[in-house]
TORPA-579207 format. One line per field, with one value per atom (N, C-alpha, C): residue number from 1; residue in one letter; atom name; x, y, z. Coordinates in steps of 0.02 Angstrom, whole numbers. Each point is the difference from the previous one (the first is absolute). Layout:
i (NUM, ...);
aa (A, ...);
at (CA, ...);
px (X, ...);
py (Y, ...);
pz (Z, ...);
END
This chain:
i (1, 1, 1, 2, 2, 2, 3, 3, 3, 4, 4, 4, 5, 5, 5, 6, 6, 6, 7, 7, 7, 8, 8, 8, 9, 9, 9, 10, 10, 10, 11, 11, 11, 12, 12, 12, 13, 13, 13, 14, 14, 14, 15, 15, 15, 16, 16, 16, 17, 17, 17, 18, 18, 18, 19, 19, 19, 20, 20, 20, 21, 21, 21, 22, 22, 22, 23, 23, 23, 24, 24, 24, 25, 25, 25, 26, 26, 26, 27, 27, 27, 28, 28, 28, 29, 29, 29, 30, 30, 30, 31, 31, 31, 32, 32, 32, 33, 33, 33, 34, 34, 34, 35, 35, 35, 36, 36, 36, 37, 37, 37, 38, 38, 38, 39, 39, 39, 40, 40, 40, 41, 41, 41, 42, 42, 42, 43, 43, 43, 44, 44, 44, 45, 45, 45, 46, 46, 46, 47, 47, 47, 48, 48, 48, 49, 49, 49, 50, 50, 50, 51, 51, 51, 52, 52, 52, 53, 53, 53, 54, 54, 54, 55, 55, 55, 56, 56, 56, 57, 57, 57, 58, 58, 58, 59, 59, 59, 60, 60, 60, 61, 61, 61, 62, 62, 62, 63, 63, 63, 64, 64, 64, 65, 65, 65, 66, 66, 66, 67, 67, 67, 68, 68, 68, 69, 69, 69, 70, 70, 70, 71, 71, 71, 72, 72, 72, 73, 73, 73, 74, 74, 74, 75, 75, 75, 76, 76, 76, 77, 77, 77, 78, 78, 78, 79, 79, 79, 80, 80, 80, 81, 81, 81, 82, 82, 82, 83, 83, 83, 84, 84, 84, 85, 85, 85, 86, 86, 86, 87, 87, 87, 88, 88, 88, 89, 89, 89, 90, 90, 90, 91, 91, 91, 92, 92, 92, 93, 93, 93, 94, 94, 94, 95, 95, 95, 96, 96, 96, 97, 97, 97, 98, 98, 98, 99, 99, 99, 100, 100, 100, 101, 101, 101, 102, 102, 102, 103, 103, 103, 104, 104, 104, 105, 105, 105, 106, 106, 106, 107, 107, 107, 108, 108, 108, 109, 109, 109, 110, 110, 110, 111, 111, 111, 112, 112, 112, 113, 113, 113, 114, 114, 114, 115, 115, 115, 116, 116, 116, 117, 117, 117, 118, 118, 118, 119, 119, 119, 120, 120, 120, 121, 121, 121, 122, 122, 122, 123, 123, 123, 124, 124, 124, 125, 125, 125, 126, 126, 126, 127, 127, 127, 128, 128, 128, 129, 129, 129, 130, 130, 130, 131, 131, 131, 132, 132, 132, 133, 133, 133, 134, 134, 134, 135, 135, 135, 136, 136, 136, 137, 137, 137, 138, 138, 138, 139, 139, 139, 140, 140, 140, 141, 141, 141, 142, 142, 142, 143, 143, 143, 144, 144, 144, 145, 145, 145, 146, 146, 146, 147, 147, 147, 148, 148, 148, 149, 149, 149, 150, 150, 150, 151, 151, 151, 152, 152, 152, 153, 153, 153, 154, 154, 154, 155, 155, 155, 156, 156, 156, 157, 157, 157, 158, 158, 158, 159, 159, 159, 160, 160, 160, 161, 161, 161, 162, 162, 162, 163, 163, 163, 164, 164, 164, 165, 165, 165, 166, 166, 166, 167, 167, 167, 168, 168, 168, 169, 169, 169, 170, 170, 170, 171, 171, 171, 172, 172, 172, 173, 173, 173, 174, 174, 174, 175, 175, 175, 176, 176, 176, 177, 177, 177, 178, 178, 178, 179, 179, 179, 180, 180, 180, 181, 181, 181, 182, 182, 182, 183, 183, 183, 184, 184, 184, 185, 185, 185, 186, 186, 186, 187, 187, 187, 188, 188, 188, 189, 189, 189, 190, 190, 190, 191, 191, 191, 192, 192, 192, 193, 193, 193, 194, 194, 194, 195, 195, 195, 196, 196, 196, 197, 197, 197, 198, 198, 198, 199, 199, 199, 200, 200, 200, 201, 201, 201, 202, 202, 202, 203, 203, 203, 204, 204, 204, 205, 205, 205, 206, 206, 206);
aa (M, M, M, N, N, N, E, E, E, N, N, N, Q, Q, Q, Y, Y, Y, L, L, L, K, K, K, K, K, K, P, P, P, S, S, S, E, E, E, L, L, L, N, N, N, N, N, N, S, S, S, Q, Q, Q, Q, Q, Q, I, I, I, T, T, T, Y, Y, Y, Y, Y, Y, I, I, I, K, K, K, S, S, S, P, P, P, F, F, F, R, R, R, P, P, P, F, F, F, F, F, F, A, A, A, E, E, E, R, R, R, E, E, E, E, E, E, K, K, K, R, R, R, T, T, T, T, T, T, H, H, H, S, S, S, E, E, E, R, R, R, R, R, R, R, R, R, A, A, A, G, G, G, E, E, E, M, M, M, G, G, G, F, F, F, F, F, F, S, S, S, F, F, F, L, L, L, G, G, G, R, R, R, L, L, L, L, L, L, F, F, F, A, A, A, S, S, S, I, I, I, F, F, F, I, I, I, L, L, L, S, S, S, A, A, A, W, W, W, Q, Q, Q, M, M, M, F, F, F, N, N, N, E, E, E, F, F, F, G, G, G, D, D, D, D, D, D, G, G, G, G, G, G, P, P, P, A, A, A, A, A, A, E, E, E, E, E, E, W, W, W, A, A, A, P, P, P, K, K, K, L, L, L, A, A, A, L, L, L, V, V, V, K, K, K, K, K, K, Y, Y, Y, I, I, I, D, D, D, G, G, G, I, I, I, I, I, I, G, G, G, K, K, K, T, T, T, N, N, N, F, F, F, H, H, H, I, I, I, D, D, D, A, A, A, R, R, R, T, T, T, F, F, F, V, V, V, A, A, A, A, A, A, S, S, S, I, I, I, F, F, F, L, L, L, N, N, N, G, G, G, L, L, L, G, G, G, G, G, G, L, L, L, L, L, L, F, F, F, V, V, V, L, L, L, G, G, G, S, S, S, S, S, S, F, F, F, G, G, G, A, A, A, Y, Y, Y, L, L, L, L, L, L, M, M, M, Y, Y, Y, Y, Y, Y, L, L, L, I, I, I, L, L, L, T, T, T, T, T, T, P, P, P, L, L, L, M, M, M, Y, Y, Y, D, D, D, F, F, F, Y, Y, Y, N, N, N, Y, Y, Y, K, K, K, A, A, A, G, G, G, K, K, K, P, P, P, E, E, E, F, F, F, F, F, F, K, K, K, V, V, V, L, L, L, A, A, A, D, D, D, F, F, F, L, L, L, Q, Q, Q, C, C, C, A, A, A, A, A, A, L, L, L, V, V, V, G, G, G, A, A, A, L, L, L, L, L, L, F, F, F, F, F, F, L, L, L, G, G, G, M, M, M, K, K, K, S, S, S, S, S, S, I, I, I, T, T, T, R, R, R, K, K, K, Q, Q, Q, P, P, P, K, K, K, K, K, K, K, K, K, I, I, I, I, I, I, K, K, K, S, S, S, K, K, K, A, A, A, A, A, A);
at (N, CA, C, N, CA, C, N, CA, C, N, CA, C, N, CA, C, N, CA, C, N, CA, C, N, CA, C, N, CA, C, N, CA, C, N, CA, C, N, CA, C, N, CA, C, N, CA, C, N, CA, C, N, CA, C, N, CA, C, N, CA, C, N, CA, C, N, CA, C, N, CA, C, N, CA, C, N, CA, C, N, CA, C, N, CA, C, N, CA, C, N, CA, C, N, CA, C, N, CA, C, N, CA, C, N, CA, C, N, CA, C, N, CA, C, N, CA, C, N, CA, C, N, CA, C, N, CA, C, N, CA, C, N, CA, C, N, CA, C, N, CA, C, N, CA, C, N, CA, C, N, CA, C, N, CA, C, N, CA, C, N, CA, C, N, CA, C, N, CA, C, N, CA, C, N, CA, C, N, CA, C, N, CA, C, N, CA, C, N, CA, C, N, CA, C, N, CA, C, N, CA, C, N, CA, C, N, CA, C, N, CA, C, N, CA, C, N, CA, C, N, CA, C, N, CA, C, N, CA, C, N, CA, C, N, CA, C, N, CA, C, N, CA, C, N, CA, C, N, CA, C, N, CA, C, N, CA, C, N, CA, C, N, CA, C, N, CA, C, N, CA, C, N, CA, C, N, CA, C, N, CA, C, N, CA, C, N, CA, C, N, CA, C, N, CA, C, N, CA, C, N, CA, C, N, CA, C, N, CA, C, N, CA, C, N, CA, C, N, CA, C, N, CA, C, N, CA, C, N, CA, C, N, CA, C, N, CA, C, N, CA, C, N, CA, C, N, CA, C, N, CA, C, N, CA, C, N, CA, C, N, CA, C, N, CA, C, N, CA, C, N, CA, C, N, CA, C, N, CA, C, N, CA, C, N, CA, C, N, CA, C, N, CA, C, N, CA, C, N, CA, C, N, CA, C, N, CA, C, N, CA, C, N, CA, C, N, CA, C, N, CA, C, N, CA, C, N, CA, C, N, CA, C, N, CA, C, N, CA, C, N, CA, C, N, CA, C, N, CA, C, N, CA, C, N, CA, C, N, CA, C, N, CA, C, N, CA, C, N, CA, C, N, CA, C, N, CA, C, N, CA, C, N, CA, C, N, CA, C, N, CA, C, N, CA, C, N, CA, C, N, CA, C, N, CA, C, N, CA, C, N, CA, C, N, CA, C, N, CA, C, N, CA, C, N, CA, C, N, CA, C, N, CA, C, N, CA, C, N, CA, C, N, CA, C, N, CA, C, N, CA, C, N, CA, C, N, CA, C, N, CA, C, N, CA, C, N, CA, C, N, CA, C, N, CA, C, N, CA, C, N, CA, C, N, CA, C, N, CA, C, N, CA, C, N, CA, C, N, CA, C, N, CA, C, N, CA, C, N, CA, C, N, CA, C, N, CA, C, N, CA, C, N, CA, C, N, CA, C, N, CA, C, N, CA, C, N, CA, C, N, CA, C, N, CA, C, N, CA, C, N, CA, C, N, CA, C, N, CA, C, N, CA, C, N, CA, C, N, CA, C, N, CA, C, N, CA, C, N, CA, C, N, CA, C, N, CA, C, N, CA, C, N, CA, C, N, CA, C, N, CA, C, N, CA, C, N, CA, C, N, CA, C, N, CA, C, N, CA, C);
px (43, -43, 44, -1, 44, -30, 39, -21, -62, -9, -59, -65, 4, -60, -22, 45, -20, -45, 2, -42, -70, -13, -66, -44, -66, -48, 1, -21, -2, -46, -55, -47, 30, 55, 31, 54, 11, 52, -30, 40, -24, 9, -18, -1, 69, 51, 66, 28, -14, 24, -36, -64, -37, 30, 21, 30, 64, 41, 62, -13, -52, -18, -17, -41, -22, 55, 50, 55, 54, 17, 58, -13, -58, -11, 5, 42, 4, -57, -38, -55, -67, -1, -63, -37, 32, -37, -30, 36, -24, -65, 1, -60, -57, 14, -53, -32, 41, -27, -42, 25, -38, -66, -2, -62, -49, 27, -42, -32, 40, -26, -54, 11, -49, -65, 5, -60, -37, 37, -32, -36, 32, -31, -64, 2, -59, -56, 16, -51, -31, 42, -26, -47, 19, -42, -66, 2, -62, -44, 31, -38, -32, 37, -27, -59, 5, -55, -62, 11, -56, -32, 41, -28, -42, 23, -38, -67, 1, -62, -48, 28, -42, -35, 37, -29, -53, 15, -48, -64, 7, -59, -42, 32, -37, -35, 34, -29, -62, 3, -57, -58, 17, -52, -34, 39, -28, -36, 14, -32, -76, -26, -73, -28, 32, -25, 13, 58, 17, -46, -12, -45, -72, -21, -67, -7, 51, -2, -1, 39, 2, -68, -32, -65, -53, -1, -48, 13, 64, 17, -24, 9, -21, -76, -36, -73, -33, 41, -26, -54, 15, -49, -26, -60, -32, -37, -22, -40, 38, 64, 39, 3, -37, 3, -36, 11, -34, 16, 60, 19, -45, -16, -44, -70, -24, -67, -1, 55, 3, 3, 35, 9, -60, -40, -55, -48, -26, -45, 35, 64, 38, 7, 16, 9, -67, -53, -67, -18, 20, -13, 41, 61, 42, -32, -24, -34, -62, -37, -60, 17, 55, 22, 22, 37, 23, -59, -49, -60, -39, 1, -35, 33, 65, 36, -3, 16, 5, -59, -47, -57, 11, -52, 4, 39, 50, 42, 8, 33, 14, 65, 27, 62, -13, 44, -7, 68, 1, 61, -7, 38, -4, 38, -33, 31, 59, -8, 54, 63, -9, 57, 32, -43, 26, 42, -22, 39, 65, -1, 61, 51, -24, 44, 28, -41, 22, 55, -8, 52, 66, -5, 60, 35, -38, 30, 29, -36, 24, 62, -4, 56, 63, -6, 59, 26, -46, 22, 35, -27, 32, 69, 8, 65, 52, -20, 46, 18, -49, 14, 51, -3, 49, 70, 6, 65, 21, -42, 18, -18, -46, -18, -52, 11, -49, -63, 9, -57, -48, 28, -42, -39, 32, -35, -57, 11, -53, -59, 14, -53, -43, 32, -37, -40, 30, -35, -61, 7, -57, -56, 19, -51, -38, 36, -32, -44, 24, -39, -64, 5, -58, -52, 23, -46, -24, 41, -17, -66, -11, -65, -61, 10, -56, -14, 53, -9, -21, 31, -14, -38, -62, -41, -35, 38, -27, -50, 5, -44, -72, -10, -68, -33, 36, -26, -16, -47, -18, 52, 25, 51, -24, 42, -16, -20, -15, -18, 64, -5, 60, 29, -44, 25, 41, -21, 35, 72, 10, 67, 44, -31, 38, 26, -45, 20, 49, -11, 45, 70, 4, 66, 37, -36, 31, 23, -41, 17, 65, 5, 59, 63, -9, 58, 27, -44, 22, 32, -28, 29, 70, 10, 67, 49, -23, 43, 21, -47, 17, 53, -8, 49, 69, 3, 64, 33, -40, 27, 26, -37, 24, 65, 6, 62, 58, -12, 52, 23, -48, 17, 38, -21, 35, 72, 10, 67, 44, -28, 39, 22, -46, 17, 53, -5, 48, 70, 3, 65, 32, -41, 25, 30, -33, 25, 65, 8, 60, 61, -9, 57, 42, 66, 43, 4, 0, 5, 73, 10, 68, 25, 59, 30, 34, -13, 31, 63, 57, 64, 15, 3, 14, 76, 22, 72, 19, 57, 24, 26, -17, 24, 75, 34, 73, 18);
py (-60, 60, 62, 41, 57, 60, 55, 58, 34, -3, 32, -33, -64, -36, 20, 29, 24, 61, 33, 59, -17, -63, -22, -14, 1, -20, -76, -26, -73, -34, 33, -30, -7, 35, -2, -54, -37, -51, -69, -50, -69, -25, -63, -26, 1, -25, -3, 70, 45, 68, 35, -16, 29, -22, -64, -25, 38, 9, 37, 73, 26, 71, 12, -42, 10, -13, -38, -15, 54, 22, 43, 71, 12, 66, 57, 48, 59, 48, -11, 46, -24, -56, -27, 49, 32, 48, 57, 22, 55, -19, -60, -22, -14, -29, -14, 65, 52, 64, 32, -7, 29, -34, -67, -37, 18, 10, 17, 69, 48, 67, -2, -40, -6, -30, -51, -31, 48, 37, 48, 55, 24, 53, -26, -62, -29, -9, -22, -9, 66, 52, 66, 27, -11, 24, -36, -66, -39, 22, 12, 22, 69, 44, 66, -4, -44, -8, -29, -50, -30, 50, 42, 51, 51, 19, 49, -28, -61, -30, -16, -17, -11, 65, 55, 65, 20, -11, 18, -41, -64, -43, 23, 18, 24, 66, 44, 64, -9, -44, -12, -32, -45, -34, 50, 40, 47, 59, 13, 57, -7, -62, -11, 30, -13, 22, 75, 23, 71, 45, -18, 41, -3, -58, -6, 45, 1, 43, 73, 18, 69, 22, -43, 16, 9, -46, 6, 62, 17, 60, 63, 4, 60, 8, -56, 2, -5, 2, -14, 50, 63, 51, -7, 28, -2, -65, -33, -61, -64, 6, -59, -13, 39, -6, -61, -14, -57, -67, -6, -63, -15, 53, -10, -19, 30, -17, -73, -23, -70, -49, 20, -44, 0, 53, 6, -60, -21, -59, -64, -6, -61, -4, 57, 1, -8, 24, -10, -74, -37, -72, -35, 25, -29, 11, 61, 16, -43, -10, -41, -72, -24, -69, -7, 50, -2, 3, 44, 5, -65, -37, -63, -53, 8, -49, 17, 63, 19, 43, 12, 42, 73, 38, 69, 41, 37, 41, 70, 42, 68, 3, -59, -4, 28, 45, 32, 5, -18, 6, 61, 51, 61, -8, 13, -9, 48, 61, 50, -22, -25, -25, -60, -43, -59, 20, 49, 24, 31, 38, 30, -54, -53, -56, -34, -5, -30, 42, 66, 45, -10, -5, -10, -66, -54, -66, -4, 28, -2, 43, 62, 47, -20, -9, -17, -69, -48, -68, -2, 37, 1, 31, 56, 34, -44, -31, -44, -62, -25, -59, 16, 59, 20, -2, 19, 0, -69, -50, -69, -19, 37, -13, -55, -47, -52, 29, 52, 32, 29, 30, 25, -55, -57, -57, -24, 0, -21, 49, 65, 50, -10, -11, -11, -65, -51, -64, 4, 35, 10, 38, 50, 39, -44, -41, -43, -52, -30, -51, 30, 62, 33, 22, 26, 32, -46, -47, -41, -38, -36, -37, 46, 63, 47, 34, 21, 37, -47, -57, -46, -61, 11, -51, -44, -40, -44, -50, -14, -48, 26, 65, 28, 0, -25, -3, -72, -7, -67, -27, -61, -29, -8, 17, -6, 66, 50, 65, 39, 45, 38, 41, 27, 39, -42, -63, -46, -10, -13, -13, 63, 58, 63, 13, -7, 12, -54, -61, -55, 12, 25, 14, 54, 52, 52, -28, -43, -32, -41, -38, -43, 42, 57, 44, 26, 20, 22, -57, -60, -58, -14, 11, -8, 50, 61, 51, -22, -29, -26, -55, -43, -53, 28, 54, 31, 29, 30, 28, -56, -55, -57, -28, -1, -24, 47, 65, 49, -10, -8, -9, -65, -53, -63, 3, 32, 7, 43, 54, 45, -36, -39, -38, -53, -32, -52, 29, 58, 32, 22, 25, 22, -58, -59, -58, -26, 7, -27, 44, 63, 44, -22, -6, -23, 52, -24, 45, 19, 64, 24, -26, -27, -25, 57, 4, 51, -29, 28, -25, 35, -38, 28, 4, 57, 8, -36, -33, -38, 48, -17, 41, -10, 54, -3, -35);
pz (0, 0, 0, -55, -5, 37, 2, 39, -29, -68, -31, 22, 16, 20, 70, 40, 66, -6, -58, -10, -20, -18, -21, 60, -12, 52, 6, 57, 9, -51, -19, -47, -70, -15, -67, -4, 54, 1, 1, -22, 5, 71, 13, 68, 33, -35, 29, 13, -47, 9, 58, 10, 56, 67, 4, 62, 15, -52, 9, 17, -31, 11, 73, 27, 69, 50, -20, 46, -3, -61, -8, -22, -28, -31, 50, -12, 44, -12, -55, -16, 26, 36, 24, 46, 48, 42, -41, -52, -41, -36, -32, -36, 47, 59, 48, 24, 12, 21, -55, -63, -56, -10, 6, -6, 56, 61, 56, -10, -26, -12, -54, -52, -55, 26, 43, 28, 45, 42, 45, -39, -53, -41, -33, -25, -32, 50, 60, 52, 20, 6, 17, -54, -63, -55, -1, 12, 2, 58, 58, 58, -12, -35, -16, -47, -50, -47, 35, 43, 36, 47, 33, 44, -37, -60, -40, -22, -27, -25, 58, 58, 59, 21, 0, 17, -51, -65, -52, 7, 16, 9, 59, 56, 58, -15, -39, -18, -43, -49, -44, 39, 44, 40, 47, 35, 49, -32, -64, -33, -1, -1, 3, 64, 56, 64, 12, -21, 10, -41, -63, -42, 26, 25, 28, 62, 43, 59, -20, -51, -23, -27, -38, -28, 55, 48, 55, 42, 9, 39, -35, -66, -37, -1, 2, -3, 69, 52, 67, 22, 2, 18, 71, 11, 66, 13, -53, 8, -19, -16, -18, -74, -40, -72, -28, -64, -33, 33, 28, 32, 59, 39, 58, -22, -55, -26, -23, -28, -23, 58, 53, 57, 48, 1, 48, -2, -58, 0, 19, -17, 19, 76, 31, 72, 37, -32, 30, 3, -52, 0, 54, 11, 53, 68, 11, 64, 10, -54, 4, 17, -29, 14, 72, 26, 70, 48, -16, 42, 2, -56, -2, 43, 15, 40, 74, 16, 71, 23, -44, 19, -20, -1, -21, 51, -25, 43, -31, 36, -24, -42, -14, -39, -70, -21, -65, -35, -63, -39, -46, 14, -39, -65, -56, -66, -10, 25, -7, 37, 60, 39, -34, -28, -34, -61, -37, -58, 22, 55, 27, 19, 31, 18, -63, -52, -63, -32, 3, -27, 37, 66, 41, -17, -2, -14, -70, -49, -69, -9, 25, -10, 37, 65, 40, -18, -7, -18, -67, -50, -66, 1, 35, 4, 35, 55, 37, -41, -38, -40, -55, -29, -51, 29, 64, 34, 23, -13, 18, 71, 31, 70, 5, 45, 13, 33, 41, 32, -52, -53, -54, -35, -9, -31, 45, 65, 47, -2, -4, -3, -63, -57, -62, 3, 30, 4, 46, 56, 45, -34, -39, -36, -49, -38, -50, 34, 54, 35, 29, 23, 31, -52, -56, -48, -56, -21, -59, 8, 55, 6, 3, 23, 4, -66, -34, -62, -57, -5, -55, 28, 19, 32, -52, -34, -51, 28, 64, 33, 6, -12, 1, -69, -50, -68, -19, -44, -23, -48, 13, -42, -72, -46, -71, -32, 40, -26, -19, -50, -19, 57, 44, 56, 49, 7, 45, -23, -65, -25, 2, -11, 2, 71, 49, 70, 24, -22, 19, -28, -62, -29, 39, 21, 42, 67, 28, 64, -7, -53, -10, -15, -33, -11, 66, 45, 66, 40, -8, 34, -27, -66, -29, 28, 13, 31, 71, 37, 66, -6, -50, -11, -16, -40, -16, 62, 43, 63, 46, 3, 40, -28, -66, -32, 18, -2, 18, 72, 46, 71, 11, -36, 7, -26, -58, -28, 44, 26, 43, 64, 28, 60, -15, -58, -19, -10, -33, -12, 66, 45, 65, 39, -3, 37, -30, -67, -33, 8, 20, 8, 59, -11, 55, 56, 60, 58, 10, 15, 12, 67, -2, 62, 37, 63, 42, 31, -18, 26, 65, 53, 66, 10, 22, 12, 64, -4, 58, 54, 59, 56, 9, 13, 7, 65);
END
């Protein structure tokens, strides 16, 4: 094995030359360091790309909730706006159902307050979710679980009617959003568990 062959990478040599290379080559540390730098740079670039696309995905997902909160806020007014008018009959049915179980009470669900709570959950939850917060995902999930069965009450329609399938489709879309949030929380928890814990090196007493 001549001196020029020491300048080659191990992958460019045959088996016998590779054995000699790893035993005698003075350039082995140089190539190993160069390969390590190349691998580190590639991993950093991949991590940067994944971080960007993850942020973009969260932004697109949360835009549904943020824009909804913004619209309800602009139309809120003194009476809660159109959202309160839409929710009033739904909440009246809920009160009627509760009264049928525990008896007639003075319990009242104010539509305006309900819309204000929806604005809070949508807006804050959406912004926190964009930043990758699990708490934001929980806020959005609680909002969907609370409102979806009330807003898209397909069970009050006769099966087979066009209205039934339309409301059912909306219900399933919201259920899919809940599934996406559960997937996000599961992946975030899994990544957190896989991260190695930093070892604390205790200094020896003199």
